[in-house]
N, C-alpha and C positions, 0 to 999 in steps of 0.2 A: 504494500500500499504506500503510495506517495505521501510524503509529509507536506502539510500546509505550512507555507512560509509565514514567519511572524508578520504582524501588521506593519511594523516599521520597514521591513524589506519590501513588502508589497507596495508601500507608499513610495519607497525609493524607486522601485521599478517604474512606477507611473510618471515619475517626474520627467518631463521632456527637457531636452536641450534647447534653451531659448534661441540658440544660434543655429539650430538644425537646418532651418529653411535657407540659410545663407551659405551653407557648406559647399554646395554646387558652384555658387558664384566665386567663393574663395578658391575653389579648385581650379576653375577655369583661368582665374587671374594669375594664381601662383605658378601655374604650369607654364605659362608663356611670357611672363614678365621678368624684368630685372628686379631683383628683390633686395630691399633694404629695411633695416630696423633701426629705429631711433629710440634708444634705451636710457632711462634715467634711474635715479636712486630708489624709486619704488620697487624695482625688481629685486633689489638686494635685501628687502625687508622679509622676514623679521630680524635677521641676524644683523645687518648693518643699519645704522640709524642716521638721523639728520638733526642738526641743531637749528631749529626754525628761525630764531630771531637773529642769527649770527651776522647776516649782512646789515641789518638795521642797527645792531649794536656797533659794529665796526665803522659804519658810516657815520653814526652819531659821535663816536669817539673822535674820529678824524676832524669832524667840524667843530669840535669843542676847542675853544682858544684860551680858556680860563685856567685850565689845570697845567701843571708843569710837564715838561718833556719826560722826566723820569717816571712820574705817575702814569702818564699816558702809555709809555712803553711797557710798564707793569701790567696794565689792564689789557693792552693789546696781546701781550704774551699769555695772559690768563684766557682770553677768548680763543686764541689759537690752540692752546692746550685743551680746552674743553671740546673744541671742534675736532681736534686730533683724536681724543679719547673716543668720541662718538663715531667718527667716520673713517678712521684710518688704522688705529692701533691694532684692532682685532684681525687684520690681515694676516698676522703671524699665525693665529689659529687656523685660518683657511688653509694656508700652505702646509701646516703640520697635520692637517686632517687626512686620515688614510681611509679609503672607501673601496670595497668590493662587495659582491652580492652577499657574502657571508659574514663580513666583518666591517664595523665602523669604528675607527680608533681615533681618538684625539686626546692624548694623555693630559694635557694641561688646559683643555677647553673649559671655560667657565659657564658657557651656555650651549652644551652639545645638542640639545633638541632643536633649538633655533638654527643652529649651524646645519645640521642634517636636513632640516625642512627646506632651507634655502638652497642648499647644495643639490638636493634631489630635484627641486624644481628647474634649476638651470640645466642639470643633467638631462632631464626628460625632454626639455625644450631643444637642446642641442642635438640630442639623438633623433628627435622627430624631424627637425629641419634638414639634418644630414641625410636622412632617408628620403625625404621629399625631393632633395636635389638629385639623389641617385635615380629617382623615378621620373625625372622630368622627361616629358614626351617630345619636346621640341629640340631640334638640333641647331636652331638659330639663336638660342640663348645659352650662355655657359652655365656651368654648375658651380656658380659662386653666389654668395650672399654676403651683403655688407652689414656689419654690426657697428653702427655709429653710437657711441656711448659717452655720456658725461661722467659715468662712474669711474672712480679711481681705484677701486678694489680689484682683487685678483681672481674673482670667481670665474670669469671666462677663461683665462689662461690656465688656471688649475684644472678645470673640468675638461677643456678641450684636450689638454695633455693627458688627463686620466682616461679619457675615451679614445685616445690615439687618433684624433682627427687632424686633418691638414688645415693650417691657418697661416695668414700673413698678418704680422702685428707691427710691421714697419722696421723691424730689426734684421740685420744681417751681420754675419761674423761668427767667430768661434770664441776667442779669448776676449775680444773687445766688440761686443755687439753694439753697433751704432744704428741710430734711427734715421732713416731717409724715406720720404714719401714714395720715391721710385720702387721701393720694395713692396708696395701694395700692387694688388691686381695680377699677381702672378698665378699662372695656371699650373696644375699638376696633372701628369698623365701616368698611367701604369701599363706596362707592356707585359703580356703573357709570356711565360717561360718557353713555351713550345711552338706557338703559332704566330708570334709577333703581333697579336691583336693589341690595339692601343685603345684605352678607354680613359675618359677624363674623370678625375677624382673630385668630389665635392671639396670646396675650400671656403673657409670663413675669413673674410677680411675684417680684422678687428681694429677699428679707428677710435682711440680713446681721446676724444676732443679736449677734455679737461685734464689731460696728463695722467700719470699713474704714480702710485707710491713705489713702483719698481724703477722709475727713471732717475737719472742723475745728470748733472751738467758738467762736462769737461771742456773748458774753454768755450768753443761755440758749437760743441757737438752734444747731443743728447745720447746717452749710453744707458745700456741695461745694467741695473745695480742689484737685481734681486730685491731683498728686503734689508740691505745693509744700511741704507739711508734712514729707513723707518726705525730700525733697531737703535741707530744713534739717537734719534729723537726720543724714543722710549727711555733710554738711559739718561739723557739730558733732563727729561721731564721729572724723573725720579729724584733729582737733587734740587729741584726748584719748589719754592713755597708759593704757589699760585692759587688764585681764587677758583674754587669749584663752581663754575657758572651753571653747570647742569643742575646741581643740588639747589643752588640759589634760585634758579628759575622754577624748578619743581615746587620748592617751598612757597614761593610767591603764588603760584597757581593754586596749590592746595589751600592756602590761607585766604586768598581774595579772589580767585578765579580770574585774575587778570595777568597779562604778560609782564615779565620783568623789563625794566627800562634801563637805558644806559646811565641815566642819572643815579639809579639805585645801585648799579655796579660800581659807579665812581664813589658813591658814599661808602660802600663796603670796602673798597680799596684804600680809602683814606684812613681806616683803622689800622693799617699796617705802618708801624713806625719802629725802625726805619723801613723804607721800601726795600724789599728783597731784590737781589740782583737777578736779572733775567737774560743777561748777555749769552751765556752758554746755550740756554734753550732756544732763543731766538736764532742764533747762528746755525744750530742743528736743524731747526724747523725750516728755515729759508732755503736749505739745500734740497728740499722736496720740490720736485717739478710737477706741481699741481696748480690748478686754478683755484685761487682763494675766493671765498664768497664775499667779495668786496666790489664796489663800483669800479675801482682801479684794480683790475684782476691780475696784472702782470708785473713781475719784478725785473725781467730782462728782456731784451729784444729777441733773443733766440727763442724763447718759449712763446713770446708774442707772435713771432713769424710762423711757428709750428702750428699754433692754434688757428691762425687765419688760413693757413694753407689746407688744414683738415676741413675747415669750413667750406673752402673752395671745392674740395673733393666731394663734400656732402651736396653742395649745390649742383655740381656737374652730374652726380648720379640722378638727382631729381629731375634734371633737364632731359634725361634720356627718354626716347620714345618707349612706350609701353613699360612703364616702371610702376612698382607698388612699394608703399612705405607703411609699415606698422609702427605706430608710436606706442611705447609700452613703459609704464612706470615713470612717465615724464609729463609734468603739468603744463608745459609750454611757458614756464616762467622766464626762461632765458631769452632775452630780447633779440639777441643776434640770431640764434637758431630759429626762433619764432618767425622773424623777418624773412630769412632765407627760405624757410619752408613754404610760407604762404606766397612768397613771390613766385616760387616754382609751381605752386598749385594754380595760380592765376595765369601763368604763361605756358603751362604744359597740359593741354586737355587730355592727354593719354596717361597722365599720372593719376594713380588712385591712392588715397591716403585713408588709413583706418587708425583712429585715435582711441586707444583703450583707456577706459576710465576705471579707477579703483572702486568708485561709488557710482550708484545709478544717477544720482543728481548731477554729478560732474561739476560741482560748484567751483572748484579750484581752477579747472581747465577753462571753463567759461569766463571766469573772473580775469584770468590772465590774457585770454584772447580779447576781451573787452578793452584791454589797454591799447590795443591797436584798432578798436572799433570793428572787430571781426565777429560776424555772426555766421556759424556754421551752415545755417539754412541757405545762405547766399552761394554756397559752393556745391556743385553737382558732383564733384569728384572727391569729396570728403565725407567720411562717415564716422559718427561717434559710436564706438562699441561699449555700451554700458549695460549689459544684459542682467547684472546682479550686483549687489553690494559685495565688497571684499573681493573684487574681480582681480586677484593677484595672478602671479605666474602660474601657480598650481592650477587655478581655475581656467586660465588661458589654455593651458595644456589639455585639460579635461574637456572643455566646452568648444574649443576652436582648433588647436593644432593637431591633436590626436584624431578627432573625427575627420579632419581634412586628409590626414595621411590614410586613414582606413578607407576613405572614399576613393583616393587615387589607387590604392592597392586593389580595391574591389573592382574598379573599371579595368585594371590591368589584367586581373584574373578572368574577367568576363570576355575580354577581347581575345584571350588565348583560346 
């Protein structure tokens, strides 16, 4: 006699995929188009975090002309330290994480469950997209996908390597890996051992627009440093008596349900007498080749040039005929990227853009677009994907990318 499934399982089986009717459209688009992804910090949640008010605080500090240079430097170091703790320090745990089907090891991880959750979401995403590229039916488009990301963490590099996938990250060399834009867009082919058959291998072009914790500057060259620079900052931070901005901000919210202001941070800093030295920490931190969350984002012309050259590559990809862009974990807050994206949307009628929202209301995305008086209803080639709340990478895989791959494989088997 067959067993009756519990009510909860029956209800789960009845739940339909809210994107199901769009899967056929996604399949037709992604099979024949140049594929790009624009990826923001939301995709590395819940493991990596953000410090929401950092740009406001740093801008307010820079505009303050009343406090001493020494106090201003101390507050700046405290803000950088808190931003570093939230968005960068835990990359050490990502790199130390060992994963296989039977074992998940991270000896020194403080938040293993969140690391595993984020890691597996990225892993599933890359596996699926790699398989989609393998199954592309058109010979007129290559088996490449562009990953444009403002994230400075190492999730992509770590998991691409763990899955043994091919990728271009802009670096070339063995003992001194140097970054050059000419290293992108390389194709890889494999020849069979016996019959000399040649097949193109899927490739991920990883373009880290805001830099990476693995980069360092040597004269005018960006070089690969692993996590050496990051670890130097960790060591320097350990010897500094800096304000814990995160705790201060959380306490203010818990007590008054309002955001911490730069004036309150300054008030807290003035209690330090004498003002602790920050020279060692600032020196170590400023060797990181990452875009800081300030209005003036660049410290040197080399990084400035690299940033704008990658934005140019981004613009060029969007200008190509028959291109598709998936925006994921990105609220469109960066004015440079937002401007380039919608300039391409307006000028290229063959470009299709899907903006994924974490929430159904998509208030953050709509608010940022309103800064440029952009209403998505005015653009036929842009679609907001907001099928459910908490539409994170795990749900994108479940509701969008995995059904897309299954549909492609189903058609392939049917055609056989």
